[in-house]
N, CA, C and O atoms as a GROMACS GRO file, in nm:
protein
  392
    1MET      N    1   5.584  -2.710   7.005
    1MET     CA    2   5.645  -2.578   7.022
    1MET      C    3   5.726  -2.553   6.895
    1MET      O    4   5.800  -2.638   6.845
    2ARG      N    5   5.706  -2.431   6.845
    2ARG     CA    6   5.786  -2.392   6.726
    2ARG      C    7   5.929  -2.384   6.771
    2ARG      O    8   5.960  -2.317   6.870
    3THR      N    9   6.018  -2.453   6.699
    3THR     CA   10   6.153  -2.461   6.728
    3THR      C   11   6.240  -2.428   6.604
    3THR      O   12   6.210  -2.466   6.491
    4MET      N   13   6.350  -2.356   6.634
    4MET     CA   14   6.446  -2.329   6.524
    4MET      C   15   6.570  -2.418   6.550
    4MET      O   16   6.627  -2.417   6.659
    5MET      N   17   6.609  -2.493   6.451
    5MET     CA   18   6.728  -2.572   6.463
    5MET      C   19   6.831  -2.519   6.367
    5MET      O   20   6.805  -2.497   6.248
    6LYS      N   21   6.952  -2.499   6.424
    6LYS     CA   22   7.064  -2.460   6.342
    6LYS      C   23   7.158  -2.580   6.332
    6LYS      O   24   7.199  -2.636   6.434
    7VAL      N   25   7.190  -2.617   6.212
    7VAL     CA   26   7.280  -2.731   6.184
    7VAL      C   27   7.406  -2.675   6.116
    7VAL      O   28   7.398  -2.616   6.008
    8SER      N   29   7.521  -2.692   6.180
    8SER     CA   30   7.648  -2.645   6.119
    8SER      C   31   7.737  -2.765   6.091
    8SER      O   32   7.766  -2.846   6.180
    9VAL      N   33   7.780  -2.775   5.962
    9VAL     CA   34   7.855  -2.892   5.915
    9VAL      C   35   7.998  -2.846   5.888
    9VAL      O   36   8.019  -2.755   5.809
   10PRO      N   37   8.097  -2.908   5.954
   10PRO     CA   38   8.239  -2.876   5.921
   10PRO      C   39   8.270  -2.905   5.775
   10PRO      O   40   8.209  -2.991   5.711
   11VAL      N   41   8.365  -2.830   5.725
   11VAL     CA   42   8.395  -2.833   5.581
   11VAL      C   43   8.435  -2.977   5.536
   11VAL      O   44   8.376  -3.029   5.441
   12ASP      N   45   8.533  -3.041   5.602
   12ASP     CA   46   8.575  -3.171   5.556
   12ASP      C   47   8.464  -3.275   5.560
   12ASP      O   48   8.450  -3.354   5.466
   13ALA      N   49   8.384  -3.276   5.669
   13ALA     CA   50   8.278  -3.368   5.681
   13ALA      C   51   8.173  -3.340   5.574
   13ALA      O   52   8.120  -3.432   5.512
   14GLY      N   53   8.143  -3.212   5.554
   14GLY     CA   54   8.047  -3.169   5.449
   14GLY      C   55   8.088  -3.209   5.310
   14GLY      O   56   8.006  -3.254   5.231
   15ASN      N   57   8.215  -3.193   5.281
   15ASN     CA   58   8.269  -3.229   5.147
   15ASN      C   59   8.251  -3.373   5.124
   15ASN      O   60   8.208  -3.413   5.015
   16LYS      N   61   8.283  -3.457   5.222
   16LYS     CA   62   8.272  -3.604   5.210
   16LYS      C   63   8.126  -3.642   5.197
   16LYS      O   64   8.091  -3.727   5.116
   17ALA      N   65   8.043  -3.581   5.275
   17ALA     CA   66   7.896  -3.610   5.270
   17ALA      C   67   7.835  -3.577   5.142
   17ALA      O   68   7.750  -3.652   5.095
   18ILE      N   69   7.873  -3.466   5.079
   18ILE     CA   70   7.821  -3.426   4.945
   18ILE      C   71   7.874  -3.524   4.846
   18ILE      O   72   7.796  -3.574   4.766
   19LYS      N   73   8.001  -3.555   4.847
   19LYS     CA   74   8.054  -3.645   4.744
   19LYS      C   75   7.984  -3.788   4.750
   19LYS      O   76   7.963  -3.853   4.648
   20GLU      N   77   7.949  -3.830   4.871
   20GLU     CA   78   7.890  -3.960   4.889
   20GLU      C   79   7.736  -3.956   4.879
   20GLU      O   80   7.670  -4.060   4.886
   21GLY      N   81   7.678  -3.833   4.862
   21GLY     CA   82   7.531  -3.822   4.851
   21GLY      C   83   7.458  -3.833   4.982
   21GLY      O   84   7.336  -3.847   4.987
   22ILE      N   85   7.535  -3.826   5.089
   22ILE     CA   86   7.474  -3.839   5.228
   22ILE      C   87   7.414  -3.706   5.273
   22ILE      O   88   7.314  -3.704   5.346
   23PHE      N   89   7.475  -3.595   5.228
   23PHE     CA   90   7.426  -3.464   5.273
   23PHE      C   91   7.276  -3.440   5.232
   23PHE      O   92   7.192  -3.410   5.318
   24PRO      N   93   7.246  -3.453   5.106
   24PRO     CA   94   7.105  -3.427   5.069
   24PRO      C   95   7.010  -3.536   5.122
   24PRO      O   96   6.894  -3.505   5.150
   25LYS      N   97   7.054  -3.658   5.137
   25LYS     CA   98   6.972  -3.758   5.191
   25LYS      C   99   6.940  -3.732   5.341
   25LYS      O  100   6.828  -3.758   5.386
   26THR      N  101   7.035  -3.684   5.412
   26THR     CA  102   7.012  -3.651   5.551
   26THR      C  103   6.917  -3.536   5.567
   26THR      O  104   6.825  -3.541   5.650
   27VAL      N  105   6.938  -3.437   5.492
   27VAL     CA  106   6.853  -3.314   5.497
   27VAL      C  107   6.711  -3.359   5.457
   27VAL      O  108   6.615  -3.327   5.527
   28MET      N  109   6.695  -3.431   5.350
   28MET     CA  110   6.560  -3.462   5.302
   28MET      C  111   6.486  -3.562   5.396
   28MET      O  112   6.364  -3.562   5.407
   29ALA      N  113   6.566  -3.644   5.459
   29ALA     CA  114   6.499  -3.737   5.557
   29ALA      C  115   6.439  -3.659   5.669
   29ALA      O  116   6.330  -3.693   5.714
   30PHE      N  117   6.508  -3.552   5.718
   30PHE     CA  118   6.460  -3.464   5.824
   30PHE      C  119   6.337  -3.384   5.771
   30PHE      O  120   6.237  -3.368   5.841
   31VAL      N  121   6.348  -3.336   5.651
   31VAL     CA  122   6.236  -3.249   5.599
   31VAL      C  123   6.113  -3.335   5.576
   31VAL      O  124   6.002  -3.288   5.600
   32ASP      N  125   6.127  -3.461   5.529
   32ASP     CA  126   6.016  -3.545   5.506
   32ASP      C  127   5.954  -3.583   5.639
   32ASP      O  128   5.832  -3.592   5.646
   33LYS      N  129   6.030  -3.605   5.745
   33LYS     CA  130   5.984  -3.647   5.870
   33LYS      C  131   5.917  -3.533   5.950
   33LYS      O  132   5.808  -3.552   6.003
   34MET      N  133   5.982  -3.417   5.960
   34MET     CA  134   5.936  -3.308   6.044
   34MET      C  135   5.857  -3.197   5.970
   34MET      O  136   5.793  -3.115   6.034
   35LYS      N  137   5.862  -3.196   5.840
   35LYS     CA  138   5.782  -3.097   5.760
   35LYS      C  139   5.803  -2.955   5.817
   35LYS      O  140   5.708  -2.891   5.863
   36PRO      N  141   5.930  -2.907   5.813
   36PRO     CA  142   5.954  -2.769   5.865
   36PRO      C  143   5.875  -2.668   5.782
   36PRO      O  144   5.850  -2.685   5.663
   37GLU      N  145   5.838  -2.562   5.852
   37GLU     CA  146   5.765  -2.452   5.788
   37GLU      C  147   5.863  -2.370   5.702
   37GLU      O  148   5.821  -2.299   5.610
   38THR      N  149   5.987  -2.379   5.731
   38THR     CA  150   6.086  -2.311   5.650
   38THR      C  151   6.223  -2.372   5.667
   38THR      O  152   6.259  -2.427   5.771
   39CYS      N  153   6.300  -2.360   5.559
   39CYS     CA  154   6.442  -2.411   5.562
   39CYS      C  155   6.528  -2.306   5.493
   39CYS      O  156   6.494  -2.261   5.384
   40PHE      N  157   6.638  -2.268   5.553
   40PHE     CA  158   6.738  -2.177   5.486
   40PHE      C  159   6.875  -2.244   5.500
   40PHE      O  160   6.907  -2.313   5.597
   41PHE      N  161   6.954  -2.218   5.395
   41PHE     CA  162   7.087  -2.272   5.391
   41PHE      C  163   7.184  -2.158   5.359
   41PHE      O  164   7.157  -2.074   5.273
   42THR      N  165   7.297  -2.155   5.430
   42THR     CA  166   7.395  -2.047   5.417
   42THR      C  167   7.531  -2.101   5.459
   42THR      O  168   7.547  -2.218   5.495
   43ALA      N  169   7.627  -2.014   5.454
   43ALA     CA  170   7.756  -2.040   5.508
   43ALA      C  171   7.773  -1.946   5.630
   43ALA      O  172   7.751  -1.826   5.620
   44GLU      N  173   7.813  -2.006   5.744
   44GLU     CA  174   7.835  -1.924   5.865
   44GLU      C  175   7.961  -1.975   5.930
   44GLU      O  176   7.980  -2.096   5.945
   45ALA      N  177   8.050  -1.882   5.970
   45ALA     CA  178   8.173  -1.925   6.032
   45ALA      C  179   8.252  -2.020   5.952
   45ALA      O  180   8.323  -2.104   6.008
   46GLY      N  181   8.244  -2.013   5.822
   46GLY     CA  182   8.316  -2.105   5.731
   46GLY      C  183   8.259  -2.244   5.719
   46GLY      O  184   8.325  -2.332   5.663
   47MET      N  185   8.137  -2.268   5.769
   47MET     CA  186   8.072  -2.392   5.765
   47MET      C  187   7.939  -2.386   5.689
   47MET      O  188   7.872  -2.283   5.685
   48ARG      N  189   7.905  -2.498   5.629
   48ARG     CA  190   7.769  -2.511   5.569
   48ARG      C  191   7.678  -2.509   5.690
   48ARG      O  192   7.698  -2.579   5.789
   49THR      N  193   7.575  -2.423   5.676
   49THR     CA  194   7.483  -2.405   5.787
   49THR      C  195   7.344  -2.405   5.736
   49THR      O  196   7.316  -2.348   5.630
   50ALA      N  197   7.253  -2.470   5.811
   50ALA     CA  198   7.108  -2.477   5.775
   50ALA      C  199   7.027  -2.432   5.898
   50ALA      O  200   7.064  -2.459   6.012
   51PHE      N  201   6.918  -2.365   5.871
   51PHE     CA  202   6.825  -2.328   5.972
   51PHE      C  203   6.691  -2.385   5.932
   51PHE      O  204   6.643  -2.364   5.821
   52PHE      N  205   6.631  -2.457   6.023
   52PHE     CA  206   6.498  -2.519   6.001
   52PHE      C  207   6.406  -2.469   6.113
   52PHE      O  208   6.448  -2.460   6.229
   53VAL      N  209   6.283  -2.437   6.080
   53VAL     CA  210   6.185  -2.398   6.177
   53VAL      C  211   6.071  -2.502   6.172
   53VAL      O  212   6.007  -2.518   6.068
   54PHE      N  213   6.045  -2.570   6.280
   54PHE     CA  214   5.945  -2.678   6.275
   54PHE      C  215   5.879  -2.687   6.411
   54PHE      O  216   5.921  -2.622   6.507
   55ASP      N  217   5.773  -2.769   6.418
   55ASP     CA  218   5.697  -2.788   6.537
   55ASP      C  219   5.755  -2.910   6.610
   55ASP      O  220   5.746  -3.023   6.561
   56LEU      N  221   5.813  -2.886   6.726
   56LEU     CA  222   5.863  -2.995   6.810
   56LEU      C  223   5.756  -3.030   6.907
   56LEU      O  224   5.742  -2.967   7.012
   57THR      N  225   5.679  -3.132   6.874
   57THR     CA  226   5.560  -3.165   6.957
   57THR      C  227   5.598  -3.250   7.078
   57THR      O  228   5.520  -3.258   7.172
   58ASP      N  229   5.710  -3.310   7.078
   58ASP     CA  230   5.747  -3.393   7.194
   58ASP      C  231   5.901  -3.392   7.207
   58ASP      O  232   5.972  -3.433   7.115
   59PRO      N  233   5.950  -3.348   7.317
   59PRO     CA  234   6.101  -3.334   7.337
   59PRO      C  235   6.175  -3.467   7.324
   59PRO      O  236   6.296  -3.468   7.301
   60THR      N  237   6.102  -3.581   7.338
   60THR     CA  238   6.172  -3.708   7.322
   60THR      C  239   6.206  -3.737   7.177
   60THR      O  240   6.271  -3.838   7.148
   61MET      N  241   6.163  -3.651   7.085
   61MET     CA  242   6.196  -3.665   6.944
   61MET      C  243   6.338  -3.606   6.911
   61MET      O  244   6.395  -3.633   6.806
   62ILE      N  245   6.392  -3.525   7.007
   62ILE     CA  246   6.520  -3.460   6.986
   62ILE      C  247   6.630  -3.560   6.944
   62ILE      O  248   6.698  -3.532   6.844
   63PRO      N  249   6.653  -3.674   7.011
   63PRO     CA  250   6.754  -3.757   6.962
   63PRO      C  251   6.733  -3.814   6.820
   63PRO      O  252   6.830  -3.830   6.746
   64SER      N  253   6.614  -3.845   6.783
   64SER     CA  254   6.587  -3.899   6.645
   64SER      C  255   6.603  -3.786   6.540
   64SER      O  256   6.634  -3.812   6.423
   65ILE      N  257   6.583  -3.663   6.584
   65ILE     CA  258   6.603  -3.549   6.492
   65ILE      C  259   6.748  -3.523   6.477
   65ILE      O  260   6.796  -3.509   6.365
   66ALA      N  261   6.822  -3.516   6.584
   66ALA     CA  262   6.962  -3.472   6.588
   66ALA      C  263   7.062  -3.577   6.545
   66ALA      O  264   7.159  -3.548   6.475
   67GLU      N  265   7.041  -3.696   6.586
   67GLU     CA  266   7.140  -3.799   6.564
   67GLU      C  267   7.182  -3.817   6.414
   67GLU      O  268   7.301  -3.831   6.388
   68PRO      N  269   7.096  -3.816   6.324
   68PRO     CA  270   7.135  -3.830   6.184
   68PRO      C  271   7.229  -3.716   6.139
   68PRO      O  272   7.318  -3.742   6.058
   69PHE      N  273   7.213  -3.594   6.187
   69PHE     CA  274   7.300  -3.481   6.159
   69PHE      C  275   7.432  -3.505   6.223
   69PHE      O  276   7.535  -3.483   6.159
   70PHE      N  277   7.434  -3.551   6.349
   70PHE     CA  278   7.559  -3.580   6.418
   70PHE      C  279   7.636  -3.697   6.347
   70PHE      O  280   7.753  -3.682   6.311
   71MET      N  281   7.570  -3.806   6.331
   71MET     CA  282   7.629  -3.920   6.281
   71MET      C  283   7.670  -3.917   6.131
   71MET      O  284   7.775  -3.970   6.092
   72ASN      N  285   7.583  -3.852   6.050
   72ASN     CA  286   7.606  -3.856   5.905
   72ASN      C  287   7.696  -3.738   5.859
   72ASN      O  288   7.769  -3.750   5.761
   73LEU      N  289   7.690  -3.627   5.929
   73LEU     CA  290   7.751  -3.504   5.883
   73LEU      C  291   7.850  -3.446   5.982
   73LEU      O  292   7.914  -3.346   5.951
   74GLY      N  293   7.865  -3.504   6.097
   74GLY     CA  294   7.956  -3.450   6.195
   74GLY      C  295   7.911  -3.313   6.241
   74GLY      O  296   7.994  -3.233   6.282
   75ALA      N  297   7.783  -3.283   6.235
   75ALA     CA  298   7.731  -3.147   6.258
   75ALA      C  299   7.726  -3.109   6.407
   75ALA      O  300   7.724  -3.194   6.496
   76SER      N  301   7.726  -2.979   6.427
   76SER     CA  302   7.687  -2.933   6.557
   76SER      C  303   7.546  -2.873   6.545
   76SER      O  304   7.512  -2.816   6.442
   77ILE      N  305   7.465  -2.886   6.647
   77ILE     CA  306   7.320  -2.850   6.643
   77ILE      C  307   7.286  -2.760   6.762
   77ILE      O  308   7.332  -2.780   6.874
   78THR      N  309   7.204  -2.662   6.732
   78THR     CA  310   7.139  -2.581   6.833
   78THR      C  311   6.993  -2.584   6.815
   78THR      O  312   6.946  -2.561   6.703
   79LEU      N  313   6.915  -2.612   6.918
   79LEU     CA  314   6.769  -2.608   6.916
   79LEU      C  315   6.727  -2.497   7.004
   79LEU      O  316   6.774  -2.486   7.117
   80SER      N  317   6.635  -2.410   6.953
   80SER     CA  318   6.589  -2.297   7.031
   80SER      C  319   6.441  -2.277   7.009
   80SER      O  320   6.393  -2.283   6.896
   81PRO      N  321   6.366  -2.254   7.119
   81PRO     CA  322   6.224  -2.219   7.101
   81PRO      C  323   6.218  -2.092   7.021
   81PRO      O  324   6.304  -2.006   7.037
   82ALA      N  325   6.118  -2.075   6.935
   82ALA     CA  326   6.108  -1.956   6.852
   82ALA      C  327   5.964  -1.913   6.838
   82ALA      O  328   5.871  -1.993   6.848
   83MET      N  329   5.949  -1.785   6.815
   83MET     CA  330   5.812  -1.725   6.794
   83MET      C  331   5.806  -1.653   6.655
   83MET      O  332   5.905  -1.600   6.605
   84ASN      N  333   5.693  -1.656   6.602
   84ASN     CA  334   5.667  -1.568   6.487
   84ASN      C  335   5.627  -1.431   6.536
   84ASN      O  336   5.616  -1.412   6.657
   85LEU      N  337   5.605  -1.333   6.448
   85LEU     CA  338   5.577  -1.202   6.479
   85LEU      C  339   5.452  -1.188   6.564
   85LEU      O  340   5.451  -1.115   6.663
   86ALA      N  341   5.349  -1.256   6.526
   86ALA     CA  342   5.223  -1.249   6.601
   86ALA      C  343   5.237  -1.306   6.746
   86ALA      O  344   5.178  -1.254   6.840
   87GLU      N  345   5.314  -1.410   6.757
   87GLU     CA  346   5.333  -1.468   6.888
   87GLU      C  347   5.415  -1.380   6.974
   87GLU      O  348   5.385  -1.368   7.093
   88MET      N  349   5.519  -1.315   6.922
   88MET     CA  350   5.602  -1.225   6.997
   88MET      C  351   5.515  -1.111   7.047
   88MET      O  352   5.524  -1.073   7.164
   89LYS      N  353   5.427  -1.053   6.957
   89LYS     CA  354   5.349  -0.941   6.989
   89LYS      C  355   5.249  -0.974   7.107
   89LYS      O  356   5.230  -0.897   7.200
   90ALA      N  357   5.188  -1.096   7.093
   90ALA     CA  358   5.100  -1.140   7.202
   90ALA      C  359   5.175  -1.162   7.334
   90ALA      O  360   5.124  -1.128   7.441
   91GLY      N  361   5.294  -1.219   7.327
   91GLY     CA  362   5.371  -1.241   7.446
   91GLY      C  363   5.412  -1.114   7.515
   91GLY      O  364   5.406  -1.105   7.638
   92VAL      N  365   5.453  -1.014   7.436
   92VAL     CA  366   5.490  -0.882   7.498
   92VAL      C  367   5.370  -0.816   7.559
   92VAL      O  368   5.380  -0.757   7.666
   93GLU      N  369   5.254  -0.826   7.491
   93GLU     CA  370   5.133  -0.770   7.553
   93GLU      C  371   5.094  -0.839   7.688
   93GLU      O  372   5.044  -0.773   7.779
   94LYS      N  373   5.117  -0.967   7.698
   94LYS     CA  374   5.093  -1.040   7.827
   94LYS      C  375   5.196  -0.997   7.930
   94LYS      O  376   5.162  -0.982   8.048
   95ALA      N  377   5.317  -0.977   7.891
   95ALA     CA  378   5.425  -0.935   7.980
   95ALA      C  379   5.397  -0.799   8.039
   95ALA      O  380   5.419  -0.775   8.158
   96ILE      N  381   5.346  -0.710   7.954
   96ILE     CA  382   5.320  -0.569   7.996
   96ILE      C  383   5.203  -0.572   8.095
   96ILE      O  384   5.206  -0.498   8.194
   97LYS      N  385   5.102  -0.653   8.073
   97LYS     CA  386   4.982  -0.662   8.159
   97LYS      C  387   5.019  -0.725   8.301
   97LYS      O  388   4.952  -0.702   8.403
   98GLY      N  389   5.127  -0.802   8.297
   98GLY     CA  390   5.174  -0.865   8.421
   98GLY      C  391   5.104  -0.987   8.446
   98GLY      O  392   5.130  -1.054   8.546
   0.00000   0.00000   0.00000
């Protein structure tokens, strides 16, 4: 299932992780493992924030995906099912037909 993961890293934990080289290593380990179709990085609510869209093929993978961000970066994480435009359009058409 296409999934969007939002990772928010508190400032102090992020500063430490960047100085120690842990931040890029944690992000790249996730990217290498899950091969997200897209990655975006921004600041939100005063925290370093990343958005990743990837295929979550098995929900038992959630701990192995999330724990490095929790443990290495002190991050908070949100996982949400997501659709692209074509999938949303098909879903709305199905909903209209009942």
